[in-house]
C-alpha positions, -999 to +999 in steps of 0.1 A: -760+542+714-731+544+690-715+508+690-679+504+702-647+502+683-648+462+697-681+450+677-668+472+642-642+449+651-657+415+653-681+425+625-649+431+599-631+402+615-660+379+607-673+395+572-644+407+560-638+439+545-673+456+535-683+490+526-698+519+542-736+512+532-732+478+546-718+487+580-745+515+582-770+489+576-754+465+604-757+485+631-787+504+624-771+537+622-768+569+597-735+576+577-723+606+599-728+583+631-706+557+616-677+586+607-676+590+645-674+555+654-645+550+623-632+583+641-633+568+674-621+528+663-591+546+643-573+551+677-578+519+691-579+493+663-543+499+649-551+471+620-589+487+613-578+502+571-602+525+553-602+524+513-618+548+493-642+578+497-675+587+503-705+556+497-677+533+483-651+537+511-646+498+521-629+492+557-619+455+568-587+447+589-554+439+579-529+412+582-497+433+573-486+465+593-469+476+557-483+474+530-467+461+495-459+490+475-463+483+435-447+504+408-440+510+372-411+509+356-406+531+325-385+526+293-365+552+308-358+539+343-383+563+362-405+550+389-439+555+393-464+547+418-496+525+410-509+518+441-505+498+475-513+460+480-531+453+512-534+413+527-568+416+549-584+390+570-601+358+559-574+360+530-587+385+510-565+410+492-571+445+484-552+470+457-555+507+465-541+525+435-529+559+438-547+590+436-586+584+429-592+546+416-616+524+429-600+503+453-603+462+440-607+434+464-598+399+457-604+365+472-568+358+475-534+375+459-545+392+427-544+370+395-517+398+384-496+389+411-487+354+400-481+364+365-458+398+374-454+416+342-415+427+335-431+464+339-440+464+373-422+456+407-430+452+441-409+453+474-415+429+496-437+404+469-462+383+490-464+357+462-442+327+468-433+310+438-428+274+426-395+259+420-374+261+389-361+232+369-322+223+378-303+238+345-279+268+362-243+264+371-251+264+407-271+234+410-248+214+388-220+230+413-245+216+443-246+178+427-204+180+427-202+189+463-228+165+476-209+135+452-174+143+466-197+144+498-206+114+503-175+098+491-157+112+521-184+102+549-172+068+563-199+037+559-212+001+562-200-020+524-241-016+521-237+024+525-212+025+503-233+002+471-263+034+478-237+060+482-220+047+449-256+044+433-263+078+442-235+093+429-234+077+399-271+092+394-257+126+405-232+123+379-259+113+352-281+137+361-254+169+359-245+151+326-279+155+316-286+193+325-253+202+304-269+184+274-301+202+277-284+235+281-267+229+246-298+219+233-318+251+248-289+273+235-286+261+202-324+260+195-323+298+206-295+308+177-321+288+156-349+306+163-332+339+164-324+339+132-354+330+123-362+361+133-387+349+167-380+378+196-361+361+223-332+378+247-303+365+238-283+340+259-248+327+265-236+289+270-209+293+292-188+259+301-184+252+335-163+226+357-180+189+355-186+169+389-155+148+394-159+113+379-177+123+345-167+099+321-174+118+292-165+159+288-143+176+311-169+205+306-206+209+315-226+235+300-252+262+312-270+291+296-272+328+306-297+346+297-301+380+286-331+403+307-354+405+274-372+430+294-343+457+301-339+488+281-307+503+291-297+506+326-324+507+343-358+511+320-383+482+315-405+474+281-442+474+292-447+439+278-481+419+290-477+380+299-503+364+281-516+345+313-523+380+328-535+397+296-556+367+282-571+350+316-589+317+313-567+305+282-554+267+286-518+265+296-510+248+265-511+273+235-517+245+210-550+243+227-554+278+237-551+291+197-584+287+192-600+308+217-576+336+211-586+334+172-622+337+188-614+369+211-597+387+187-570+390+205-543+385+179-526+409+152-522+399+118-501+369+115-495+366+151-515+331+151-500+312+124-465+320+142-478+310+172-490+278+156-456+274+138-438+278+174-460+256+186-455+228+167-417+236+162-415+228+201-433+198+197-410+184+177-385+191+200-405+172+228-417+202+242-451+222+249-452+258+244-469+275+271-489+305+279-463+314+309-433+314+281-451+346+259-452+381+268-470+405+241-466+443+234-496+462+227-502+482+195-514+517+182-533+536+208-530+508+236-491+512+233-494+537+252-515+531+282-496+531+310-500+497+325-525+471+304-561+468+320-546+435+340-582+428+363-571+443+401-549+470+387-556+505+375-563+514+342-577+551+323-608+534+313-634+516+331-619+480+351-642+459+325-625+473+296-609+447+277-573+440+264-571+456+229-574+429+197-543+438+180-513+431+197-477+414+189-455+385+203-429+409+221-407+376+238-406+338+234-389+314+269-364+292+261-377+264+240-358+229+242-360+193+244-381+197+277-389+161+278-358+145+286-351+164+316-346+140+346-381+124+359-393+130+397-383+095+399-349+097+390-348+079+354-337+097+325-359+093+292-335+081+265-358+073+238-367+089+202-399+110+202-427+083+201-452+108+181-447+140+153-478+164+155-507+155+129-505+181+098-470+191+104-461+213+080-428+206+060-413+237+071-411+233+106-407+198+100-371+202+081-365+233+109-371+207+135-344+176+113-320+201+113-320+212+150-315+175+156-289+165+132-269+198+145-277+185+181-265+151+165-225+166+156-223+191+185-194+172+202-201+195+235-232+166+240-226+136+254-221+108+230-255+087+246-275+125+238-262+129+204-276+091+196-306+100+210-307+130+186-293+112+160-328+089+160-352+120+163-334+136+128-341+103+108-378+103+124-381+141+110-366+133+077-386+139+047-376+114+022-388+116-013-414+104-026-411+085-057-430+090-087-457+070-099-446+040-123-458+053-157-482+028-175-471+013-208-503+002-223 
């Protein structure tokens, strides 16, 4: 007697997605008999899904009624369907490529979902991203409106003191965020002049919150999307975290591993070392999430890079090509001076400088801090911090050794 659809549902709910041979062994039936069970179950189990063909067919119970399509956007703006992403029971996810590709099953969302490349697009992205730093104009506007609301509320004397302290803190935070926006813009101009591949950005003035003691305007940075080509096209870029999994987050720590893997094109390692050291001189850390790469040679013609869980014209274990160039670097700015979680505003000069600091990096960082210290768009307090950092990086001429008169 053939198993009933309920038995199939119970088995898949307990063990997750399974291939056809495994189900045959569990039920003790042949492939034709299993096909008859599946044909009957399709009408009775709306959550049942079938992926692949022949002996590699995988059966599973889906959590979502409609899968999420994954598209690739070409530089010409053409949309190519790569496949569909399915959320399954027991926290499993399955990517079913369009055409005859082999489905890929993962525990949890595939790794490329969290680091979605610019050239891919998902409708109804199942992954939830973390919060971004409060640095744009809308955040400053919320600080301003929150401060005005607190002044308008009737309260006891003690509550008035608490509100006044909160209002003052919001104003100082808004001022610091504006300072960091100017700092981010100046760093971008310096790096772009040095031929570092960064998107173009614009420094935009926004009204300062009422009661701000210094500048009449605050600032925010608007970045142009670096991955765009024309109105609809996208560049095929590889986020470093997706193209080279298992890396330390900090580039300074990841560079030795990248060199051993042969994952960098000529001169790229030295360029990344320069960038990472320069970022440290600004109180920042260059992270893998800030870098995107473009493949060179024949690999550049691939429809998509071979990220784990995505189809490629070569076997899925094919590694990223050894030659790649840095195509984009994210914003670098004095991140260490952002408002702390407890509300404190860091105000001390940088404690330590990177060891073995190249003279060219030191000179560039000193020039950056001096430029920031002289910029009147920055608050007086932050200009003092910038001047202190410039003095710390200053290259002082060494005195010639005294000649021995004997």
